[in-house]
N, C-alpha and C positions, 0 to 999 in steps of 0.2 A: 504494500500500500504506500503510495507516494503522495496522496492528497493531504491537504492541511488538516482535513477532518478525518479522523480514524474511522474506517469502516467497521461494521459490526463484528465480523470474524476476527479482525485484529484486536478489537476491544475485548472480546471474550478471551483471547489468548493472553493478553496483558493482565486481565483480571485473574486468570488461572495462575499466572506466575507469582502473584503476590498473595495467594490464598493457601493456607496450610490445609491440606486434606489428608484423609486416611490413606488414600491411594498414593499421594505424593510421598508420604512417610514410608510406605511399604516399598516404593520404588527406590528410595534412598538406601534403605537397609538391604535390599536385594543387590543393588549395585556394589555395596561395600561387603557383600557376602556375609551378612549378619543373619540372625534368626528370622524366619518368616513369622513366627509367633511373637507379637510385640512384647509381651511380658518377659520374655527370655533375654532380651537385650539389656546389657548393663551400661552401654554407651549409645549416645544418639548424636549424630553429627548433622546439625541443621543450620550451619553457618552460611552466610552470604547467599540466602535464597530470595531476598527481597520481600519477605513476609512482614506484614504490618500487625499481625495479631497471632497469639498462641491459641489455636482453636481447641475445642474439646476433644478432638480425635487423639491428641497427645496423651490423654489420660489412660489409654490402653497400655502405655509403656510403663507399667508399674515397677519394673525391676531396675530402671535406669539409675545409675550412680553418678554418671558424669554426663552433663548436657551442654552441648555447644550451640549457642544461638547468636553468636557474634555476627556483626555486620548485616543485620536486618533493619527493619523500620519499626521495631516494637515500641509502643508507648506504655505498655503495662505488663506486669508479670501476672499471668492468670492461667487457670486450668492446670496447675502443677500440683494440686493437692493430693493426687493419687501416687505421687512419686515419694513415698515415705523413706526410701533408701537413698535419696539424692544426696551426694556428698559434695560434688563440685559443679558450680554453675557459672558458665562463661557467657555473659551477656554484654560484653564490651561493644562499642560502636553501634549503639541503638539510640532511641529517643526517650529513654526512661527518665522519669522525674521522681520516682519513689520505689521503695522496696516492698510496698504493700502487695500481698499475694503469696507470701512465703510462710503463711501461718502454720501449715501442716508439714513443712520440710525441716523437721527438727534435727535431722542428721547432717545438715549442711556444715561442711568444714571450710570451704573456700568459695568466695564470690569474686568474680572479676567483672566490675561494672565501669571500667574506664571508658572515657569518651562517650558520656551520656549527658543528660541535662539535670542531674541531681543537685538541688540547692540546699537540701536539708536531709540529714541522715536520720532515719526513723524505721520502725517496724523490724528491728533486728534483735532486740533484747530478749526475745523468746527462744533464741537459737543457742543452746548450751554448748554446742560443739564447734561453733564458728571461730576459726583461728586466723584465717587470712581474709582480709578485705581490701580490695584494690579499687580505688576511686580516683585515679589520676585523670586529669582533663575533664573535670565536671564544673559545677558552678557554685562551689562552696566558698563563702566569703567571711562570715563571722564565727566567733567561737560558739555562739548559740546554735549555729547550723550543725555543729558537731557534738553538742552537749549530750546527745543520746549515747555516745560512745562510753560514757561513764556507767551506763547500764549494761555494757557488754564486756564483762570481765575476762571472757575466754579469748578475746582477740589478742594475738601475739605479733601478727604481721599486718602493718597498716601502710597503704600507699595512697597518699593524698597530694602527691606532687602535681605541679602545674594546674592548680586551681586559682582562685582569686582571693585566697585567705590573706587578710591584712590586719587581723586582730591579735595582738600579743597575748591576749587571754587564752588563746588556744593552748598555751603551755600548761595552764591549769587543768584543762581537759585531758591532755596527754598524760600528765603526771598522775591523774586519777585512774589510769588504766593499769591494773596491777601486774599484768603479764606481758606488757608491751616490750618485745625484743627487737623488732625490726621496724624502722620508721623511715618513710620517704616523704619529706616535706619541702624539698628543694623546688624552685620554680614558682614559689608563692611570694608576694610582696612582704609578707610578715618576716621572712628570714632577714630582711634588712632593717626591720624595726626592733627586733629583739636584741638587746645589748649582749655582746659576747655569745652570739647565737648558738654555736656548737657546744660550748662549755655549759651554757645555761640549760639547754635541752638535755644534755647527758646528765647533768647534776640533778635535774628535776625528775627525769625518767630513770629510775635507779636500776631497772632490769634491762635497759637498752644495750644491745650487742652490735647493732648496725644502724648508722644514721646517714642517710643520703648516699653519698658515693663511696663510703669506706667504713670498715668495721670499727668498733669501739674496743680497742685492746685493753688488757688489764692495766698496763702502765698509764694509759690515757685516763682510765677510770680513777686510778689513785690520785693522779695530778688534779683532775677536775674536782674530786671530792675535797681535796685539801684547799683548792682554790675557793670552793663554795664556802668552806668554813673560815678560811683566813685570808681571803683575797689573793691578790697577785703574789705577794711574798710567800704565802703558804704554798701556793702552787709551784713556785720556783724551787722552794726548799724540798718539796716532795719529789719533784722531777730530778733534782740533784741527788737525792738519796737513792732514787731508783737507778740512776746512771751509775752510782757508786756500787750498788749491789750487783749490777750487771757486770761491771768491770772486775769485781772480786770473783764472780763465778767463772769468768773467762780466764783469770789468772790461775784458778784452781785446776781448770781443765788443762792448761798448759803445763 
């Protein structure tokens, strides 16, 4: 069809391309040599299909543990309530604005929702097994947008880099997360507003082992802890002590 107005057959084909159907799901699993019985599949690869909605037909796949829905046009998480065993959910590059719809997915361990339109984190505090939350390139701005994380004590890996966060009070939220080990915060305006950014975040988040582009080694942790207690002099003294201990160990080895 080359006319400016799409003819009916072309319109029907276009509509079919963006509609999730039971037939389409079975064709995908067949192509990937997966089980023909929906409930036997523990993985479902539905990324980059151009779908705008998660239809009810997906509820047949009750045994799915990992679900890929990346690169579609989804506005909402829906019809996933039958996937009680779902562990990993990949919904990056969609149009999501909320996590509403995961009320029955209590086994979720990891969610990747990067590159969406989420401006407030919510509807996650009922997930006791959630350890990894990836939210890079969304629309988070204020500390209040992330306040809900205080109610999610199981999260240990948090990626919120490249949002629009500019509120230094975000540190209070992060410090209240008891098991936070890995944090990606770079690419947000707030990193320039927090005085002594890296030291401050490491000092406040006592379980942190990785911040942005590099790990938090034990020596850095000791120095930062001393700095937080006694200022710059305390940090310098602790660093010198650490270097002295390291030198002594090297001499013993020689």
